[in-house]
N, C-alpha and C positions, 0 to 999 in steps of 0.2 A: 666397445668393440676391443677384443682382446688385443693385444699388443706383447708379444713374447721376448722377454729377453734373452736373446743368446749366449751372452756373457755369461750372464745367472745359470743360465739350463749347465753351459762348459764347467763352470764352478762347480757346480753338483754332480755332476758326470764325473770329473776328476776328484770330488773330495770321495765320493763312495767307494770310486775304482779303488784310492789308494786306503781307504779303511778294509778294503777287501784282500789289501796286498795284491794287487794282479799292475804288472807293468804295462803300459800299452800297445805294446807286443804279443802278450795273453790275451787281452781286453778284447783289442782288433780281432784276433784267431775268431774268440769265442762268439765277438757279433757279426763273423763272416763279413769283416770290412778293412779298410786299408789303416795302417799307422798313421798314413799322413793325414786323411780323414778325419781320426780321432783327435788327432793333436788339432786341429783347426775346431772342430768343433768344441773341444775342452776349452780353445784361447776365445772362441765365441765369435769367430771369423767366419764360419758357414753354419748355414741351418741344417738339421735334419729333417731327411725324409718321415711320414708318417710311419712307413717300415722301418725305418732306423729307430727311431724316437722306438719303438715296440719291442725291436732286438734288444736296445740298449737297456730298456728297463726291466726287462727279463733276465738277462747276464747281471744287472746290480740286484735284482727283487727288489726294486719299487715301485711304485705306479706311476705310471704316466699324469698325472696330475702334478704327483710331487716334482718330477721332472723340469716341466713347462709351465708349472703354473708359479707366480711372485705372490698371488693374493689367491686364498684359497676363499670360496664363497658360498660354499653347502657344507654342511655338517657333519656328511659321508665323507668329503673332501678333506674336512679338518681331521676327522679322526683318522682316516689313511695316512693322509700327510705325518700326525702326531704320534702313530702308531709306525712309523717311518724310521722317525728321528727319533724316539724311546729305543728302538731296537738296534742302534747304532752304539747306545751306550753302555759302558760297563756293568756288570750287576750290582756292584756299588754304588756307580751314579745312580741306576736306575731304581734302587730301592730309596735314595735321596731322594729321586725326582717322584718318585710316587708319595712319599712322607710331605714334600711341599703340595703337590696336588688337592691329596686328602686337606690339609689346611688352609689352602684357598677357597677348595669347596666349603668345609663347613666356615667361613667365615665371608662367605661371599655377599654374604645382603649389606655387610657394612662396610663395603666398598664403594 
């Protein structure tokens, strides 16, 4: 059975919101929810309804899988979460990541 870690969900939301340079007030307005509810969500003290989770994921431009799941169990979910993580990197760090990924792929059989 799936157990959602709302503290982790809140941390992901806050981290992405800050990377996008949004205040809680701006984020709440874009999600059409109250600032105090956003604060509770980010602290993990309140859960999100499905409707709110969809609004949040759309505003942050991340998948619901990325927000809600701690462990990702399918290839498409893994790729989606990885894509989200990579898109948050600076261009230089993205290139470094790609170089390491290629190196790992080249040597995966030796691991």
